[in-house]
C-alpha positions in Angstrom: -0.3 0.1 -0.1 1.6 3.7 -0.9 1.9 5.7 2.0 0.1 9.4 2.4 3.0 10.9 1.2 4.3 8.9 -1.8 0.4 9.1 -3.1 0.2 12.9 -2.9 3.7 13.3 -4.4 2.3 11.1 -7.7 -0.8 12.9 -7.8 0.5 16.3 -7.8 4.1 15.6 -9.3 5.7 17.1 -6.4 8.8 16.4 -4.7 8.9 13.1 -5.9 12.8 13.2 -5.8 13.6 15.2 -2.3 13.9 12.0 0.2 14.2 15.8 2.6 11.2 17.5 1.8 8.9 13.9 1.8 10.2 13.7 5.4 8.7 17.4 6.1 5.5 16.8 3.9 4.8 13.6 6.4 5.3 15.8 9.4 2.3 18.3 7.6 0.2 15.7 6.8 0.1 14.3 11.0 -0.2 18.3 11.3 -2.9 18.3 9.3 -5.1 15.4 11.2 -4.4 16.3 14.6 -5.8 20.5 13.2 -8.7 18.4 12.2 -9.2 19.7 8.5 -11.8 18.6 6.8 -13.0 19.2 2.7 -14.7 22.4 1.6 -12.9 24.5 4.6 -11.7 27.7 3.7 -8.3 28.4 5.8 -5.9 31.5 5.9 -2.0 29.9 6.9 0.5 32.4 8.7 3.8 32.2 8.3 3.4 30.0 5.0 7.0 29.9 3.8 8.2 27.8 1.1 4.7 26.3 1.4 5.2 22.6 3.4 2.4 23.6 5.0 0.2 24.9 2.4 0.3 21.8 0.1 -1.4 19.7 2.3 -3.9 21.9 3.7 -5.2 22.0 0.1 -4.8 18.6 -0.6 -6.9 18.1 2.4 -9.1 20.7 1.8 -9.9 19.5 -1.8 -11.5 21.1 -4.9 -14.1 22.5 -2.9 -11.7 24.2 -0.4 -8.8 27.0 -0.1 -5.8 28.7 1.3 -5.2 32.0 1.5 -1.4 32.1 2.6 1.0 34.5 3.9 4.3 35.5 4.9 6.4 38.3 5.7 9.1 37.4 4.1 10.1 38.6 0.6 10.1 36.4 -2.8 14.1 36.1 -2.7 14.2 34.2 0.8 15.0 31.0 1.1 17.3 28.4 -0.2 17.6 26.3 -2.0 14.8 26.8 -3.5 13.2 30.8 -2.8 10.0 31.3 -1.8 9.0 32.5 -5.3 10.2 29.6 -6.6 8.9 27.1 -4.3 5.4 28.7 -5.1 5.7 28.4 -8.6 6.0 24.9 -8.4 3.2 24.6 -7.0 1.2 26.9 -8.7 1.9 25.0 -11.3 0.1 21.4 -10.1 -3.9 21.4 -9.5 -3.4 22.5 -5.7 -2.7 26.0 -7.6 -6.0 26.5 -8.3 -7.2 26.3 -4.3 -4.0 28.4 -2.9 -3.1 32.1 -3.3 0.4 33.3 -2.2 1.2 36.8 -0.5 4.6 37.6 0.5 6.0 40.4 1.9 2.0 40.3 4.1 1.9 41.3 7.6 -1.6 40.1 8.8 -2.2 43.3 10.7 -2.4 45.0 8.1 -3.6 42.0 5.6 -7.1 43.2 3.9 -9.5 40.1 5.2 -12.3 40.0 2.9 -13.9 37.4 4.7 -14.1 35.0 7.9 -12.0 32.2 7.4 -13.1 28.5 8.8 -10.2 28.7 10.3 -6.4 29.7 10.4 -3.5 27.7 10.8 0.0 28.8 12.7 2.6 26.3 12.2 5.8 26.3 13.3 5.6 30.4 13.1 5.6 31.6 16.8 9.3 31.8 17.8 10.0 34.0 14.8 8.5 37.1 16.8 10.6 39.6 18.2 8.0 40.2 21.6 5.1 38.3 23.5 3.8 41.4 22.5 4.0 41.5 18.8 2.3 37.7 19.0 -0.7 38.3 21.5 -1.7 41.6 18.6 -1.9 37.8 15.5 -3.7 36.3 18.2 -6.0 39.4 18.9 -6.1 40.1 14.8 -7.3 36.1 14.3 -9.8 36.0 16.9 -11.5 38.7 15.2 -11.3 36.4 11.1 -12.3 33.2 12.5 -13.7 30.6 15.4 -11.1 28.6 14.9 -7.6 28.5 15.8 -4.5 25.9 14.7 -1.7 25.9 16.3 1.3 24.1 16.2 4.8 24.6 17.7 8.2 22.5 18.8 7.4 21.3 22.5 10.3 22.5 25.1 9.3 19.8 27.3 11.4 17.3 25.4 10.6 13.2 27.3 13.7 12.0 25.4 17.7 12.5 26.2 18.2 12.2 22.0 16.1 15.5 22.4 18.2 17.6 24.4 20.1 18.9 21.9 17.8 20.6 20.0 16.6 21.9 23.0 19.8 22.9 24.0 20.6 24.5 19.8 17.6 26.3 20.5 17.9 28.0 23.6 21.9 28.7 22.6 19.7 30.1 19.1 17.5 32.5 21.4 20.0 33.4 23.3 22.0 34.8 20.7 19.1 36.9 19.2 18.7 38.3 22.8 22.1 39.2 22.6 23.0 40.5 19.1 19.4 41.7 17.8 19.6 40.1 14.9 16.7 38.6 12.5 17.8 34.9 13.3 14.2 32.4 12.9 14.6 31.9 16.7 13.8 34.9 18.9 11.7 34.0 21.7 10.9 30.7 23.0 7.5 30.1 23.5 6.6 27.2 26.2 3.3 24.9 25.5 2.0 26.9 28.7 3.0 30.2 27.7 1.1 29.8 24.1 -2.0 28.5 25.9 -2.3 31.4 28.6 -1.6 34.0 25.6 -4.1 32.2 23.4 -6.8 32.5 26.5 -6.2 36.3 27.3 -7.0 36.8 23.4 -10.3 35.2 23.6 -9.8 31.7 22.8 -11.3 28.6 24.9 -8.3 25.5 24.5 -10.3 23.1 22.7 -7.5 20.5 21.8 -4.1 20.2 23.3 -2.1 17.2 22.4 2.0 16.5 21.3 2.7 15.5 18.0 5.8 12.7 17.8 8.8 14.7 15.4 11.9 13.4 16.6 12.2 11.9 13.1 12.5 15.5 11.1 16.1 16.7 9.9 15.1 20.0 12.2 17.0 19.0 14.7 20.4 18.4 13.2 19.5 21.6 11.6 19.7 23.2 14.1 22.3 22.4 16.1 24.7 22.8 12.8 23.3 26.4 12.6 23.8 26.4 16.8 27.2 25.5 15.9 28.0 27.9 13.3 26.7 30.9 15.8 28.2 30.0 19.0 31.8 30.2 17.8 30.7 34.1 17.0 29.0 34.3 20.2 29.7 37.7 21.6 32.4 37.6 24.8 31.3 40.8 26.2 29.8 39.4 29.4 31.4 36.6 30.9 28.4 35.8 32.9 26.1 35.1 29.1 28.9 33.6 27.7 29.2 31.3 30.6 26.2 30.0 29.9 26.0 30.2 25.9 29.1 27.9 26.8 27.2 25.7 29.1 24.5 24.8 26.5 27.1 24.2 23.7 28.5 21.6 25.5 25.0 19.9 26.6 24.4 20.2 23.0 27.6 19.0 21.6 27.1 15.6 24.0 23.6 15.0 23.0 21.5 13.2 20.4 20.0 15.2 17.2 16.4 14.0 16.8 13.9 16.9 16.7 11.9 17.8 19.9 8.3 16.7 18.8 5.4 19.3 18.7 2.5 20.6 20.9 -0.9 21.3 19.2 -3.8 23.2 20.1 -6.7 23.9 19.0 -8.5 27.0 19.8 -12.0 28.0 19.5 
């Protein structure tokens, strides 16, 4: 029997020879199932990136549904394919009829023309430079949908093999706080913090569960990135540099499996 990912790749002629992307797709299918995405839904996706989650959502909503996907990044961002290149590939498939991409688009200024069945916010919260900025997004989302589907890495790791990924993201967030950069990791919002922020923004927590994600490549990628960052870590503060060194040493002595993902449905 063909796997869900293989069937998807053959149906839409996407990612057939891309083993890395196929692993990422498997995770997105698991998220879509946990999100309870149904045929016919009209979805707004925030932080769509290259469209990994977007294509799975478009597949799940079917011909009668639609996905509006937005991201603040520009079209020339991304590697090995830029966002524009990735989106062009997607739009050439039959999924393209179900998707609208909007880059360089901030939700807070986006002209929302409808009330969406749900808003998807997957693996995008750590990009935010402050809790206040993320809260403003949640408050805007509350006005345009009755259902928020949220997913992020779970800092409460349960396997020691995931400790390396945990240490890496801690190191990267610490570096962002000191260097004031535009790294992908700015704030590490925990599961309990997100739940409280959602409640403060008017959402009730209808579903709260963990999706197994240790098989993903993200842990290894972020450990490699944190290794590069550590070599350039500021030494101006002895206390902070000691903390960074401790995180680096724990990271290098740990496994490389990815953290799991927590999923919350807010209504």
